[in-house]
C-alpha positions as CSV (number, residue, x, y, z in Angstrom):
1,M,22.8,-28.1,-52.6
2,K,24.9,-25.7,-50.7
3,N,21.9,-23.1,-50.6
4,L,19.3,-26.1,-49.1
5,S,21.5,-26.7,-46.2
6,L,21.8,-23.4,-45.5
7,A,18.4,-22.9,-45.9
8,L,17.9,-25.9,-43.3
9,L,20.3,-24.4,-41.0
10,A,18.6,-21.7,-40.9
11,A,15.3,-23.1,-40.4
12,A,16.8,-25.5,-37.8
13,L,18.2,-22.0,-35.7
14,L,14.6,-20.2,-36.1
15,A,13.0,-23.4,-35.0
16,A,15.5,-23.5,-31.7
17,C,15.3,-19.8,-31.1
18,S,11.2,-20.4,-30.9
19,T,11.8,-23.2,-28.6
20,A,13.6,-20.6,-26.3
21,A,11.4,-18.5,-26.5
22,E,8.5,-20.6,-25.7
23,K,10.5,-22.3,-23.0
24,T,11.4,-18.5,-21.1
25,A,7.9,-17.5,-22.1
26,P,5.4,-19.3,-19.7
27,P,7.5,-19.0,-16.2
28,A,6.7,-14.9,-16.5
29,A,2.8,-15.7,-17.1
30,Q,2.6,-18.4,-14.8
31,H,4.3,-15.8,-12.1
32,D,1.8,-13.2,-13.5
33,A,-1.0,-15.9,-12.9
34,H,0.3,-16.6,-9.4
35,A,0.4,-13.5,-8.2
36,E,-3.6,-12.7,-9.7
37,D,-4.4,-16.3,-7.5
38,A,-2.4,-15.3,-4.4
39,L,-4.0,-11.8,-4.2
40,A,-7.6,-13.4,-4.7
41,A,-7.0,-15.6,-2.5
42,A,-5.7,-13.3,-0.1
43,L,-8.9,-11.1,-0.4
44,S,-11.7,-13.8,-0.2
45,S,-10.4,-15.6,2.7
46,P,-12.5,-16.1,5.6
47,A,-9.8,-14.9,8.2
48,R,-10.7,-11.6,7.1
49,S,-13.0,-9.8,9.0
50,A,-16.3,-9.0,7.3
51,Q,-16.8,-5.9,8.9
52,N,-13.0,-5.2,6.6
53,R,-14.4,-7.0,3.4
54,A,-17.7,-4.8,3.4
55,R,-15.0,-1.8,3.0
56,D,-13.7,-3.3,-0.1
57,V,-15.7,-1.1,-2.2
58,Y,-14.3,1.8,-0.5
59,R,-10.8,1.0,-0.4
60,H,-10.6,-1.0,-3.4
61,P,-7.3,-3.3,-2.4
62,Q,-6.8,-5.7,-5.7
63,Q,-6.4,-2.6,-7.7
64,T,-4.5,-0.7,-5.3
65,L,-1.9,-3.0,-4.6
66,Q,-1.8,-4.3,-8.6
67,F,-0.6,-0.3,-9.0
68,F,1.9,-0.1,-6.7
69,G,3.4,-3.3,-8.3
70,I,3.3,-5.6,-4.8
71,S,4.3,-9.1,-5.8
72,P,4.2,-12.3,-3.4
73,T,8.0,-12.6,-3.3
74,Q,8.7,-9.1,-2.2
75,T,9.9,-7.3,1.5
76,V,7.2,-4.9,1.8
77,I,7.3,-3.0,4.9
78,E,3.2,-1.8,5.7
79,I,3.6,1.5,8.2
80,S,1.2,1.6,11.1
81,P,-0.9,-0.8,10.2
82,A,-3.5,-0.4,13.2
83,G,-6.0,-2.4,13.2
84,G,-4.9,-4.9,10.1
85,W,-7.1,-4.0,7.5
86,Y,-4.4,-4.3,4.7
87,S,-2.2,-6.7,7.1
88,E,-5.1,-9.5,6.4
89,I,-4.2,-9.4,2.8
90,L,-0.8,-8.7,2.7
91,A,0.4,-11.2,5.1
92,P,-1.0,-14.5,3.8
93,Y,-0.3,-12.5,0.1
94,L,3.6,-12.4,0.9
95,R,4.3,-15.6,2.6
96,A,6.7,-16.3,-0.1
97,G,8.4,-13.3,0.8
98,R,8.2,-10.8,3.7
99,Y,5.9,-8.7,5.2
100,V,7.3,-6.2,7.7
101,G,4.2,-4.4,9.8
102,A,6.2,-1.1,11.2
103,L,4.7,-0.6,14.4
104,P,5.0,3.0,16.1
105,K,6.1,2.8,19.8
106,V,3.5,4.2,21.6
107,R,1.8,4.6,25.3
108,A,1.0,1.1,26.4
109,E,-2.5,2.0,27.3
110,S,-2.9,4.0,23.9
111,P,-5.8,2.4,21.6
112,Y,-2.9,1.6,18.9
113,Q,-1.2,-0.5,21.2
114,R,-4.2,-2.8,21.9
115,L,-5.2,-2.9,18.0
116,H,-1.4,-3.8,17.4
117,S,-1.4,-6.4,20.2
118,E,-4.8,-7.9,18.8
119,L,-3.6,-8.0,15.6
120,Q,-0.2,-9.6,16.3
121,A,-1.8,-12.3,18.4
122,K,-4.6,-13.2,15.5
123,M,-1.6,-13.8,13.1
124,A,0.1,-15.6,16.0
125,Q,-2.8,-18.0,15.9
126,D,-3.4,-18.9,12.3
127,P,0.2,-19.5,10.9
128,A,-0.7,-21.8,8.0
129,H,-3.1,-18.7,6.5
130,F,-0.8,-15.7,7.8
131,G,2.4,-17.6,7.5
132,Q,5.6,-15.4,9.9
133,P,4.6,-12.0,9.5
134,H,7.8,-9.9,10.7
135,W,7.0,-6.8,13.6
136,H,9.3,-3.9,13.4
137,S,9.3,-1.1,16.3
138,Y,10.2,2.4,15.9
139,D,10.6,5.5,17.4
140,P,8.0,7.9,15.6
141,R,10.0,11.1,16.4
142,N,12.8,9.4,14.7
143,P,11.9,6.4,12.4
144,V,14.1,3.8,11.4
145,L,12.7,0.9,9.6
146,G,15.0,-1.6,9.1
147,E,18.7,-1.8,7.4
148,A,19.0,0.4,4.7
149,S,18.3,-1.0,1.2
150,S,16.4,-4.0,2.2
151,A,12.9,-3.5,1.1
152,D,11.6,-3.9,-2.1
153,A,8.3,-1.5,-1.5
154,V,7.2,0.9,1.7
155,L,3.4,1.1,1.9
156,T,1.1,4.0,3.7
157,F,-2.0,3.9,4.0
158,R,-3.7,7.2,5.2
159,N,-1.4,8.0,7.6
160,V,0.9,11.1,6.0
161,H,-1.9,13.5,7.5
162,N,-1.0,12.3,11.0
163,W,2.7,13.0,10.4
164,V,1.8,16.3,9.0
165,A,-0.4,17.5,11.9
166,A,2.6,16.5,13.7
167,G,5.4,18.2,12.2
168,S,7.0,14.5,11.5
169,A,6.5,13.9,7.8
170,D,10.0,14.8,6.7
171,A,11.5,12.5,9.2
172,Y,9.3,9.2,7.9
173,F,9.9,10.2,4.0
174,K,13.5,9.8,4.7
175,A,13.1,6.7,6.6
176,F,11.3,5.3,3.7
177,F,14.4,6.6,1.3
178,E,16.5,4.8,3.5
179,V,14.8,1.3,3.9
180,L,13.9,1.1,0.3
181,K,16.5,-0.3,-2.4
182,P,17.3,1.6,-5.5
183,G,14.1,0.9,-7.5
184,G,11.9,0.7,-4.7
185,V,8.5,1.5,-4.6
186,L,6.9,3.7,-2.0
187,G,3.3,3.6,-2.2
188,V,0.9,6.5,-0.4
189,V,-2.7,6.5,0.0
190,D,-4.1,9.7,1.8
191,H,-7.1,11.9,2.0
192,R,-6.8,14.1,-1.2
193,A,-7.8,18.2,-0.2
194,K,-8.6,20.5,-3.3
195,P,-5.5,22.3,-4.7
196,G,-4.2,25.1,-3.0
197,T,-5.8,24.3,0.4
198,D,-3.5,25.6,2.9
199,L,-1.6,24.0,5.6
200,E,-3.5,25.0,8.5
201,A,-6.9,23.7,7.0
202,M,-5.0,20.3,6.0
203,K,-3.9,19.9,9.6
204,K,-7.5,20.5,10.6
205,S,-9.3,18.5,8.2
206,G,-7.1,15.5,7.6
207,Y,-7.4,16.5,3.9
208,L,-3.9,16.9,1.8
209,T,-2.8,18.1,-1.5
210,E,-1.2,16.1,-3.9
211,A,1.3,18.6,-4.3
212,L,2.0,18.5,-0.7
213,V,2.9,14.8,-0.8
214,I,4.9,15.1,-3.9
215,E,6.6,17.6,-2.1
216,Y,7.8,15.6,1.2
217,A,8.4,12.5,-1.1
218,T,10.6,14.8,-3.5
219,R,12.5,16.4,-1.1
220,A,13.4,12.6,0.4
221,G,14.8,12.1,-2.8
222,F,11.9,10.0,-4.4
223,R,10.7,10.7,-8.2
224,L,7.0,10.1,-8.7
225,D,6.3,7.6,-10.8
226,A,2.8,7.7,-11.6
227,K,-0.8,8.3,-10.1
228,S,-4.0,6.4,-9.7
229,E,-7.9,7.4,-9.8
230,V,-8.7,4.0,-8.1
231,N,-9.5,5.5,-4.8
232,A,-11.1,8.7,-5.7
233,N,-14.3,9.8,-4.7
234,P,-15.6,13.0,-7.0
235,A,-18.9,12.8,-4.3
236,D,-16.9,13.8,-1.4
237,S,-16.6,17.8,-1.3
238,T,-14.0,17.7,1.3
239,D,-15.3,20.4,3.1
240,H,-17.4,18.5,6.4
241,A,-17.7,20.2,10.0
242,N,-15.6,17.3,11.2
243,G,-12.9,17.0,8.5
244,V,-12.3,13.5,7.2
245,W,-13.6,12.0,10.3
246,T,-17.6,13.3,9.5
247,L,-16.8,10.2,6.7
248,L,-16.8,6.7,7.0
249,P,-15.6,4.8,8.6
250,V,-15.8,7.6,12.0
251,A,-18.8,8.8,10.8
252,R,-18.4,12.0,13.5
253,H,-21.9,13.9,12.6
254,E,-25.2,14.4,13.3
255,A,-27.6,11.0,13.4
256,A,-30.0,13.3,11.3
257,D,-27.1,13.3,8.9
258,A,-26.4,9.5,9.1
259,E,-27.9,9.3,5.2
260,K,-26.3,12.3,3.9
261,Y,-22.7,10.8,4.9
262,R,-23.5,7.1,4.1
263,A,-24.5,8.1,0.5
264,I,-21.3,10.1,0.1
265,G,-19.0,6.8,1.4
266,E,-15.5,7.4,2.1
267,S,-13.1,10.1,1.6
268,D,-11.7,11.2,-1.9
269,R,-8.1,9.8,-1.9
270,M,-5.0,10.2,-3.8
271,T,-3.0,7.4,-5.0
272,L,0.6,7.8,-5.5
273,R,3.6,5.8,-6.5
274,F,6.9,6.9,-5.6
275,V,10.4,4.9,-6.7
276,K,13.7,5.6,-5.1
277,P,16.3,6.1,-8.2
């Protein structure tokens, strides 16, 4: 009888543990499903411009944001969103969190100021979809992106080559490190040069080696967590008369070469995920 009682008790405890496990498992699964649904909704939204949606085939936003581990409740800072290609996705996706568009202070007559103003106006007109995005202006000569350790992720898309050319890349990576929480993610996408390309050639072409970007990040204190080939384009030789701007979307080339460059598509790009220890 004693053995039977012990057996029954053990069975009851096992059942209780199983029930507890069943109760704790679904929320995680539901959270993942919710994140996937929210991202799919943001990607398919008619609020995105047709021109931007046409570039999904080159920019792979779903896979890129999933690789960076962006979830809907995070505080995410996007650096220099310009016309808002990624902002159209991130702002509605992060309505339960906090989307911050970090805007460099530029001259009033600058094309970037016009793009930033149009982006802010567009989102302000549709709060039901875009939520309440936050805008942060910073000095590009000495960037400060918010309170220290306040962000879960910082994302930069095709900006680092501009900072390398301007000699300000170290200041930016330092600012990224300071604003991120410990364990926070820095996601970088940029045009990828062939290994061994010299610095002057990189500044002229707009293509950067992965090694250079990793050097900037690690010097600021980051640890390289992972690389992805989601934005790779093996058809891009990276050797063009007008650098990366020869290709789409700028397409700075002779009209007779339009089909040739259209067949290549957009640039070969690195996709790097760094973590603040």
